[in-house]
C-alpha positions as CSV (number, residue, x, y, z in Angstrom):
1,M,32.6,-5.5,10.6
2,T,31.5,-7.9,7.8
3,L,28.7,-10.4,7.4
4,Q,31.3,-13.1,7.3
5,Q,32.6,-12.1,10.8
6,I,29.0,-12.0,12.1
7,H,28.5,-15.5,10.7
8,Y,31.7,-16.7,12.4
9,A,30.6,-15.2,15.7
10,I,27.2,-16.8,15.6
11,T,28.7,-20.2,14.7
12,I,31.2,-20.1,17.5
13,S,28.4,-19.3,20.0
14,E,26.4,-22.2,18.7
15,Q,29.3,-24.7,18.7
16,G,30.7,-23.6,22.1
17,S,34.3,-23.7,20.9
18,F,36.6,-22.2,18.2
19,N,37.8,-25.6,17.3
20,K,34.4,-27.0,16.5
21,A,33.4,-23.8,14.7
22,S,36.4,-23.9,12.5
23,E,35.5,-27.4,11.4
24,V,31.9,-26.4,10.6
25,L,33.1,-23.3,8.8
26,Y,35.9,-25.0,6.9
27,I,38.5,-22.4,8.1
28,S,41.6,-22.8,10.1
29,Q,41.4,-22.1,13.8
30,P,44.1,-19.4,13.8
31,S,42.3,-17.6,11.0
32,L,39.0,-17.8,12.8
33,T,40.6,-16.6,16.1
34,E,42.2,-13.6,14.3
35,S,38.9,-12.7,12.6
36,I,37.0,-12.6,15.9
37,R,39.8,-10.6,17.5
38,E,39.5,-8.0,14.8
39,L,35.8,-7.9,15.3
40,E,36.0,-7.4,19.1
41,K,38.6,-4.7,18.6
42,E,36.4,-2.8,16.1
43,L,33.3,-3.1,18.3
44,G,35.3,-2.3,21.5
45,I,33.8,-5.2,23.4
46,T,34.7,-8.8,24.4
47,I,32.3,-11.2,22.8
48,F,33.6,-14.5,24.1
49,H,35.1,-15.6,27.4
50,R,37.8,-18.2,26.6
51,S,38.7,-21.1,28.9
52,G,40.1,-24.5,28.7
53,K,36.6,-25.9,28.5
54,G,35.7,-23.8,25.5
55,V,34.1,-20.4,25.1
56,T,31.1,-18.7,26.7
57,L,29.4,-15.4,25.8
58,T,30.1,-12.4,27.9
59,S,27.1,-10.2,28.8
60,E,28.1,-7.8,26.0
61,G,28.6,-10.8,23.7
62,L,25.1,-12.2,24.6
63,D,23.6,-8.8,23.5
64,F,25.7,-8.7,20.4
65,I,24.9,-12.2,19.3
66,S,21.1,-11.6,19.8
67,N,21.2,-8.6,17.5
68,A,23.7,-10.3,15.1
69,R,21.3,-13.3,14.6
70,E,18.5,-10.9,13.6
71,L,20.7,-9.1,11.2
72,Y,22.0,-12.3,9.6
73,R,18.5,-13.7,9.4
74,Q,17.5,-10.7,7.3
75,Y,20.5,-11.2,5.1
76,E,19.5,-14.8,4.5
77,N,16.0,-13.7,3.7
78,I,17.3,-11.4,1.1
79,L,19.4,-14.1,-0.4
80,D,16.4,-16.5,-0.4
81,R,14.2,-13.9,-2.2
82,Y,16.7,-12.4,-4.7
83,G,19.5,-14.8,-4.9
84,D,20.1,-17.2,-7.9
85,S,18.4,-20.0,-6.0
86,G,15.8,-17.9,-4.3
87,A,12.7,-19.8,-3.1
88,L,10.7,-16.9,-1.6
89,K,8.0,-15.3,-3.8
90,K,8.5,-11.7,-4.9
91,K,5.9,-9.4,-3.4
92,F,3.8,-6.6,-4.9
93,A,1.0,-4.8,-3.1
94,V,-1.4,-1.9,-3.8
95,S,-3.4,0.0,-1.3
96,T,-6.3,1.9,-2.7
97,Q,-9.5,3.8,-2.0
98,H,-12.6,1.8,-3.2
99,Y,-12.1,2.1,-6.9
100,S,-13.3,-0.7,-9.2
101,F,-10.9,0.5,-11.9
102,A,-8.0,-0.1,-9.5
103,V,-9.2,-3.6,-9.0
104,K,-9.7,-4.2,-12.7
105,S,-6.2,-3.0,-13.5
106,F,-4.8,-5.2,-10.8
107,V,-6.7,-8.2,-12.3
108,E,-5.2,-7.5,-15.7
109,L,-1.7,-7.2,-14.1
110,V,-1.9,-10.6,-12.3
111,K,-3.1,-12.3,-15.5
112,K,0.2,-11.3,-17.1
113,L,2.4,-12.6,-14.3
114,S,2.8,-15.9,-12.4
115,T,1.3,-16.3,-9.0
116,D,3.9,-19.1,-8.5
117,E,6.6,-16.4,-8.6
118,Y,4.8,-13.5,-7.0
119,E,2.8,-12.9,-3.9
120,F,0.2,-10.2,-4.7
121,A,-1.9,-8.1,-2.3
122,L,-4.7,-5.6,-3.1
123,R,-5.9,-3.6,-0.1
124,E,-9.1,-1.5,-0.3
125,V,-8.7,0.6,2.8
126,R,-9.4,4.0,4.3
127,T,-7.7,7.0,2.9
128,Q,-5.4,7.4,5.9
129,K,-4.4,3.8,5.6
130,V,-3.5,4.2,1.9
131,I,-1.0,6.9,3.0
132,D,0.3,4.8,5.9
133,D,0.8,1.7,3.8
134,V,2.9,3.4,1.2
135,S,4.8,5.4,3.8
136,N,5.7,2.2,5.7
137,L,6.5,0.3,2.4
138,I,3.7,-2.2,3.1
139,S,2.4,-1.3,-0.4
140,E,4.5,-0.1,-3.3
141,V,1.6,1.9,-4.8
142,G,-1.4,3.8,-3.3
143,I,-4.4,5.0,-5.2
144,L,-6.4,8.1,-4.1
145,Y,-7.7,11.4,-5.3
146,L,-7.2,15.1,-4.6
147,S,-9.7,18.0,-4.8
148,D,-9.6,21.7,-4.0
149,F,-11.1,20.7,-0.6
150,N,-8.9,17.9,0.5
151,A,-5.6,18.7,-1.3
152,P,-4.2,21.1,1.3
153,L,-4.4,18.5,4.1
154,L,-3.5,15.4,2.1
155,T,-0.6,17.1,0.4
156,K,0.8,18.1,3.7
157,L,0.4,14.5,5.0
158,M,2.2,13.2,1.9
159,R,5.0,15.7,2.3
160,T,5.4,14.7,6.0
161,N,5.5,11.0,5.0
162,K,7.9,11.6,2.1
163,L,5.4,10.6,-0.5
164,E,4.8,11.8,-4.1
165,F,1.5,12.1,-5.9
166,H,1.4,11.3,-9.6
167,E,-1.8,12.4,-11.4
168,L,-3.4,9.9,-13.7
169,I,-6.6,11.6,-14.7
170,T,-8.8,14.6,-13.8
171,C,-12.6,14.1,-13.6
172,D,-15.8,16.1,-13.1
173,A,-18.2,15.0,-10.4
174,Y,-20.8,12.3,-11.2
175,V,-23.8,10.9,-9.2
176,Y,-23.4,7.2,-9.0
177,L,-26.7,5.3,-8.5
178,W,-28.6,2.2,-9.6
179,K,-30.6,2.1,-12.9
180,G,-33.9,1.8,-11.0
181,H,-33.4,5.1,-9.1
182,P,-36.0,7.8,-9.8
183,L,-33.2,10.1,-11.1
184,A,-31.4,7.6,-13.2
185,K,-32.9,8.8,-16.5
186,N,-31.9,12.4,-15.9
187,K,-29.2,13.9,-18.2
188,S,-27.7,15.7,-15.2
189,I,-28.6,15.9,-11.4
190,R,-28.6,19.0,-9.2
191,F,-27.9,18.9,-5.5
192,E,-31.5,19.9,-4.6
193,E,-32.8,16.8,-6.4
194,L,-30.6,14.6,-4.2
195,I,-31.9,15.9,-0.8
196,E,-34.6,13.3,-0.3
197,Y,-32.2,10.4,-1.0
198,P,-29.5,9.1,1.3
199,S,-25.9,10.1,0.5
200,L,-23.6,7.1,0.8
201,S,-20.0,7.3,1.7
202,F,-17.2,5.0,2.9
203,E,-16.6,5.3,6.6
204,Q,-13.2,6.9,7.4
205,G,-13.4,7.4,11.2
206,G,-11.3,9.8,13.3
207,S,-11.5,13.6,13.6
208,G,-11.6,15.7,10.4
209,S,-12.7,12.6,8.5
210,M,-14.5,14.7,5.8
211,Y,-11.0,15.5,4.5
212,F,-10.4,11.8,4.0
213,D,-13.7,11.1,2.3
214,E,-13.5,9.1,-0.9
215,E,-16.5,11.0,-2.3
216,I,-16.1,14.3,-4.1
217,L,-18.0,17.3,-2.7
218,S,-17.9,15.9,0.8
219,N,-18.0,19.4,2.3
220,N,-21.6,19.8,1.2
221,N,-24.3,19.6,3.8
222,Y,-26.2,16.3,3.2
223,P,-29.3,16.0,5.3
224,R,-29.3,12.2,4.9
225,T,-26.1,10.2,5.1
226,I,-25.2,6.5,5.5
227,K,-21.7,5.1,6.0
228,A,-20.5,1.8,4.6
229,T,-17.2,0.0,4.8
230,D,-17.1,-2.0,1.6
231,R,-18.2,-1.7,-2.0
232,A,-20.7,-4.6,-1.9
233,T,-22.6,-3.0,0.9
234,M,-22.5,0.4,-0.8
235,L,-24.1,-1.2,-4.0
236,N,-26.8,-2.9,-1.9
237,L,-27.7,0.3,-0.2
238,M,-28.0,2.0,-3.6
239,V,-30.6,-0.6,-4.6
240,G,-32.4,-1.0,-1.3
241,L,-32.6,2.6,-0.2
242,N,-32.2,4.5,-3.5
243,G,-28.9,5.8,-2.1
244,Y,-26.3,7.5,-4.2
245,T,-22.7,8.5,-4.0
246,L,-20.6,11.2,-5.7
247,C,-17.7,9.9,-7.7
248,S,-15.5,10.2,-10.8
249,G,-17.9,8.5,-13.1
250,I,-15.4,5.8,-14.0
251,I,-17.2,2.6,-13.2
252,C,-16.4,-1.0,-14.1
253,E,-19.5,-3.0,-15.2
254,E,-17.4,-6.2,-15.4
255,L,-16.8,-6.1,-11.6
256,N,-19.7,-4.1,-10.3
257,G,-22.4,-5.4,-12.7
258,G,-24.4,-3.5,-15.2
259,E,-27.2,-2.3,-12.9
260,Y,-25.4,1.0,-12.0
261,I,-24.9,4.2,-13.8
262,A,-23.1,7.5,-13.4
263,V,-25.0,10.7,-14.2
264,P,-23.2,14.1,-14.5
265,Y,-23.5,16.3,-11.4
266,E,-24.9,19.8,-12.3
267,P,-23.3,22.5,-10.0
268,D,-25.0,25.8,-9.1
269,K,-23.9,28.9,-7.2
270,E,-24.8,27.4,-3.8
271,H,-23.4,24.0,-4.5
272,P,-20.5,24.4,-6.9
273,G,-18.7,21.5,-8.6
274,S,-15.2,20.3,-8.2
275,K,-12.5,18.3,-10.0
276,M,-11.2,15.0,-8.9
277,K,-7.5,14.5,-9.6
278,I,-7.1,10.7,-9.4
279,G,-3.5,9.5,-9.1
280,Y,-1.1,7.2,-7.4
281,I,1.3,7.8,-4.6
282,T,4.8,6.3,-4.1
283,K,7.6,6.7,-1.6
284,K,10.0,9.5,-2.6
285,N,13.4,8.4,-4.0
286,I,12.2,4.9,-4.5
287,H,11.9,3.8,-8.1
288,L,8.9,1.6,-9.1
289,S,9.6,-2.0,-9.6
290,R,9.0,-3.7,-13.0
291,V,5.7,-4.9,-11.7
292,G,4.8,-1.5,-10.3
293,K,5.4,0.0,-13.7
294,M,3.3,-2.6,-15.3
295,Y,0.4,-1.9,-12.9
296,I,0.6,1.9,-13.6
297,E,0.5,1.0,-17.4
298,E,-2.7,-1.0,-16.8
299,L,-4.3,1.9,-14.9
300,E,-3.4,4.4,-17.6
301,K,-4.7,2.1,-20.3
302,Y,-8.0,1.5,-18.6
303,L,-8.6,5.1,-17.6
304,C,-7.8,6.3,-21.1
305,V,-10.4,3.9,-22.5
306,Q,-13.0,5.1,-20.0
307,E,-12.3,8.8,-20.7
308,N,-12.8,8.2,-24.4
309,I,-16.2,6.5,-23.7
310,K,-17.3,9.5,-21.7
């Protein structure tokens, strides 16, 4: 079965006769008839019921044409997108946990490309959704982190979904808060000093959500916690309630403003520290596109600069 035969069958069903279809397709009627006969033989069905008044679809033919139209439509979409005269925009999408550096790198990428040629999408979503988006090829790249606590579960999920994790950088834990916070001038902050302030985290939902938390050391017992769903709300809660969150220490003043700082977290025996392995995930056996590689280069460039500043 060829795409040409599928096209022939669809055209015959639309024209209602082999004769009219041959005129539209610019092919002789005998050649068209022979092509359809070979198609029916290969499929083991009769697509058309022939009569003196023309042709009609058999019940099998009706089902075949329905599926054939969908297949041929996908073929035409591919031609539209990738063919020499393609009109559809190429797509590139990233799904990420709430990282300002991921947004900053995305901004720099888009500046180098044309939005007339590409349709871009940046999705700040829950951890599970990052995995789902890349697994289902909704996004080409996903950004998240692994720690000693969450790695066993997330690694298993990625393996199940045929995903690969590529490490970009390893970070110690930092306390992220606004400059007016009572602890902002500390050289380091211990867990016991944070007890009277609310711990802020992005809402993940579902059972076992602590394993999906975007904040490092999520397995600690925080007496005061507040959930948020977006970065803007998180920053407002830092100012309004002297809240804090535990992060990688990599912050982007250009996007978040200069009113926030990251202070090193000081671990102790009861509340040990942990490393954040920040990286990107991709679908196994699928090579990054040119734009995907450019985005990773922007990430590496920005993270390298931030690591040197630290």
